[in-house]
N, C-alpha and C positions, 0 to 999 in steps of 0.2 A: 845252683839253679835249676829252672826251673826244665820240666821233662816236656818240651814241644814237638808236639807235629801235628803236619799239616795233610794234605788232600789237594793229587792233580787230578786233572779227569786230559786225559789226546785222545782221540780222533783218529782214524784213520779211513780216507775214503777210498776204494776199487771199484772203476768203473771204466765206462766208455764218457766221451764226447762226440759227437758229429756237428762239425761243423758245417756250414756253406758259402763255401766264395763266388765269388762277384762268378757273375757264365755258369751259377748253378753244375761247379762241381763240386760237390761234396768230401770231405775231409775227416773220417775218422780216428778217433785215437785213445789204446788204453789209459785211462791217466791211478795216480794214487798218489790223495792227500795227505798227508800230515798237518793237521790241526787242532786246535783247543776249544771252549765252549764258546767261545767269541766268533769263532771263526767260521763251528759249526751254526750255528746262530744265525751267521748272513748268509751263507752258502742257501742253508734250505727257508730264507728268505728269496732267496735271489739264487736259484740253481743255475739257468739257463744263460753262464756268464762265458766270455773269453778267460780259461784258465793257464792253458795256452801263451795267451796272448800275441799269435798268430797275427788280428785285426779283420775278425770272416767279415762277413756280409748280415753274419746271423747263427746264431746255438739253436741248431733245430730240435736235438735231443740228449740227455743225457742222464746218465745212470751210474748206482752206487751203492754200493754197498757198506754201514757204517759196521768199524769195530773200532770195543772201545781196549783203552786198559787204563788203568786204577793207578796210581801211584801211589801212597801212605810214605812217608819219611818223618824219621825222628831223629837228633842227633847220634841215633845211636843204631840205628836197623835204615833201611828202604825198603820196600816189600811192595813191587808189582805183579799187579790182578792183572793177565789180557786175554782178552773173551777172545774163546776159537771160532765161534759163531757171529754175525752180526748180530749188534741191537737192533738193529733199525735199517731204512732207506730210502732214497733219495729217488722221484723219477721225475723229468720233467719233460715236454713236448711230447711229439705223435709219432710209435714205431710205426713207420709204415714200412711197406713190404722191401723198399732200396734201403733204409735204413738201417734194418735185418741184414741184408747181403753184404754192405757196410762193414756191420759187429763180427756175423758169423766169420768173412775176409780176418780180418785182425784176430781175432783171436785164431784163424786156424793158420796163421803168413808165425805163430808164435813172437805178435808184435812184443817188443818190450813195452814197459809201462813209464809212463811220462810219467816223474819224481816231480810233485810240487808241495812245496814250505808255507803257509796262507796266513 
């Protein structure tokens, strides 16, 4: 039997999403998205998505730090390499003073992340 190995890349996006509900009521959430290369590509192509599925009127702002985990697998061993620092970022929308206040409040209140598999 040949010694086959294969590589896999997984991404963790950590950041915030600010949504606008009807009547100009804005809501923010800290999110953590787990995805593969295909999912990361889709997010980069269209970052202003409703990740939380709350059905808002619009997504006004998103910011994600991108963390990478590389896994090398064989029949005998699994090696995981997890990057401590972000390998990139995604930012879309206009970061206004009002959005800045929402984001600051989220982090000050120690809000738990919404975990999403994408």
